N, C-alpha and C positions, 0 to 999 in steps of 0.2 A: 839523620841520613838513613836511606833505605838499606836493608840487609843485602848488600851486593858489593863486590869489589869493583869500584868504578874504574880503577886503573886497568884491570883485566878487561872489563867491558869495552873501554875505549880502545884497547889494543885489538880486540876482536873486531870491533866496528871499523877501525882503520884498515885492518887486513881484508875485511869484506869489501870495502870500497876499492882497495887496490886490485882485488880479484875481479871486481866488476869493471874496473878501468881497462884491464887486459881484453875483456870481451868487447867493450865499447870501442877500443882502438882498432880492433879487427874489422869492425863494420864501418867506422867513420870514413867518409868520402869514398865508400864502396857502393853507393846507391842501393841500400838495403830495401827490400820489399816493404811497402807500407800498407797497413790495414787500418781502417777507420773504426773506432769504438762506437758504442751507442751514443756518446755525447759528441761525436764527429771529430774527436781528437785523434791524432795519429799514434800508431804503435808499430814497432818494428821488432824483428828477431833480436836486435841488440837490447831492447827494453826487456823482453821476456827472458832471454838468457842471462842477462846481468842480474835481474832480480832473483833468478834461480840460484846463482852462485852466492849472492848475498844471503839468501835464506839458508842455504846449506851451511855457511860459516856460522851464522847466528844460532841456528838450531843445534849444531854440533857442540857449541859451548854452553848454550842455555836452552836445553830441550823443553823446559817447562814454561818458557816465556811465550806470550802472545805475539802475533805478527800481523801487521797491517801493511800490505804492499799495494802499490799503484796498479799492478797488473794482476795480482792473484787474490786481492781482497783481504778480508780480516778473519783471523782465527785467534780468539783470546786465550784458550786453554785454561780458563778459570784462574788466571795469574794476575798478580798486582802489577806485573811488568808487561809492557807492550812496546814492541819495536815498530817504528814508523819508517817506511822505506819508499822512496821514489828513485828507481834505478837510473832513469834519465829524466831529470827535471829540465824541460826545454827540448822535448823531442822535435818540435817544429824547427828549432835552430839546428838540431843534429841532422835532420834529413836535408835541410837546405845548406848544410856544410858551412855554417858559421859557428864560432866557438862558445856561444853563450848557453851551454848546457852543463849539468853537473849531476853527481850522485848525492842524494840526501838520505842520511840515516840518523834517526833519533831514538832515544829510549825514554819512555814515559813510565813513571811509577805513581800509581794511584792518582792519575790526572796531571802530575807535575813532570815537566820535561827535565831530565837530569843529565842527559848526554846528547851531544850533537856532533856530527861529522858532515862536512860539506866538501866534496872532492870534485875539482874541475879539471878533467884530464887535459883539455886543449890549452888551458892556461898554466898547467903545472902548479896548481895551487890546491892545498888542502887546509881547510880551517877546521878547528875543533874546540870543544869546550865540555867540561863537566861542571855540574852544579857546585858553586863555591870555590872553584879552582882557577878562574880566569879563562881567557880566550887566547888562542894561538893560531898563527898562520905560518905554515911551513916551519914549525918549530920555534917561532919567535913570538913572544908575548905581544898582544895588540890591545889598543885602547881607543875608544872614540875620542874625537876632538871636542874639548869643552870650552875652547877659547873663541871660536869664530862666531861673530854676531849674525843675527838673522839676515841683515841686509847685505852680508858678504857670503852667506852660506850657499852651498850647492845642493839643490833638491833633485832627486831622481825619481821618476815615476815608472810604473809598469802596470800592465793589465787594467787600464782605466776605463774600459767600456761602460761599466755600470756607473762610474762617476760622471761620465758624459750625460747619461740619462738622468742622474739625480745627484746634484752637487757640483756641477761643472763650474758655476760661478764661485763657489767657495774655494775650490781648488785654484781657480784663477787668482783669487786674492792672495793665496799662499805663494803662488809662483811670482806674482808681482812684488811681494815683500822680500823675496830671496834675491841673492846676487846673481845666480845663474841656474839654469835648468838643464837637466839631461834625462835620458830615458833608457838607462842601461838594462833594467829589468832582470828577471830571473835571479840567480845567485849573486851576480857580480856586484850589484850596488850594495848588497849586505856585506860582502867582503870589504868593499871600499869604506863603508860606514864604520864597521868594527875596527878598521885599521886607521881611522882618523883622516881619511882622504876625501870624504864626502860627508854631508851633514844631515840630510833628511831624506827618508824614503817614504813614498806614498804608493800604495798598491790597492787594487780591488780585484775581484774575480780570481782569488787564489784558494787553495785548500790546505789543510794542515800538513799534508805530506810535502808540499812545496816549502813550507816555512818553519816547521818545527825545529829542525837542527839550527837553522839560521837565527831563529828567535833567541835561542839560548846563547849562541855565539855573540850576538849583539849585546845581550843583557850582561853576559860575563865580561864583555869589553867595556862595561860602564854605561851602556845605552839603555833607553827605555823602548820597549817593543810591545805595542798594543794593537787592537783593531782601530778602525777610524772612529768608533764611538768611545774609545778610551778604555775598553774592556780588556782584561788579560787574554792571552792566547789560550784556546782550548781546541778540542777536536772539531768544533763546528766553525771555527774562525774562517772568514772569507775576505778580510781586508786587513791592511797594515798601515800603521803610522809608526815609524821608528826614527829615533834621533837621540842626541844627547839629552839629559834631563831638562835643561833650560830650553833648548830649541823644541823639544817635544811639547812643552807647555805652551810655547808661543804658537807653534804650528797647529796644535789642537784648538786654540782659541780662534784662529783664523778659519779653520775648517768647521768649527762648531760655534758660531757667533752667539747662539742662544744659550750656550753653556751645557 
């Protein structure tokens, strides 16, 4: 294990997410001003201010750690530790006043994700995990469902534009093989998956700040979390296939029929 007190780090990360929640709740449903970033994605004062308070909390406790934030970019500080932060993952949901947004905080040590916090203010849900210690939702241990067969499984999709361009037929085969389909997107289907309430998640067009914390939460809940090529999550990951071990194997075979 890395030379860090993960219990302390988790406490600080959860406190940072709670501080961000106070900022977010001040702006939610208050029609905050929206600015478009270079990639045409929206940003609001809630994003900027909540990232600032998260960074303040993390820097106060771990001044030598690196920081990679959605709004302020990356500063590594020559550290083996790097905090990954998306203060409002789901800003489009936030500005349109529906509740599928969350704060994502993860800690990476030498390329390995060792801590994750996913806080969803409008749902009253906080999920978290540290490497080797299991996953939790609002203080209760959670686990993926390993009993549901593929033909009864629920698969949820999100951000699938690139799959429509390349791989739509393969995704269609998976959807046909499953019992039902949903499109929850963002944090929510990962909370459901880790809690055993949903079975397979497929996404494309994501970045590591969206999924780092959630990947550890799902993994610590007993799931398998890779990109659509079956590769482990890293800073360059842009797609997701997540499920219980058995369903992950079956879903991967349908999405990658050539192996």
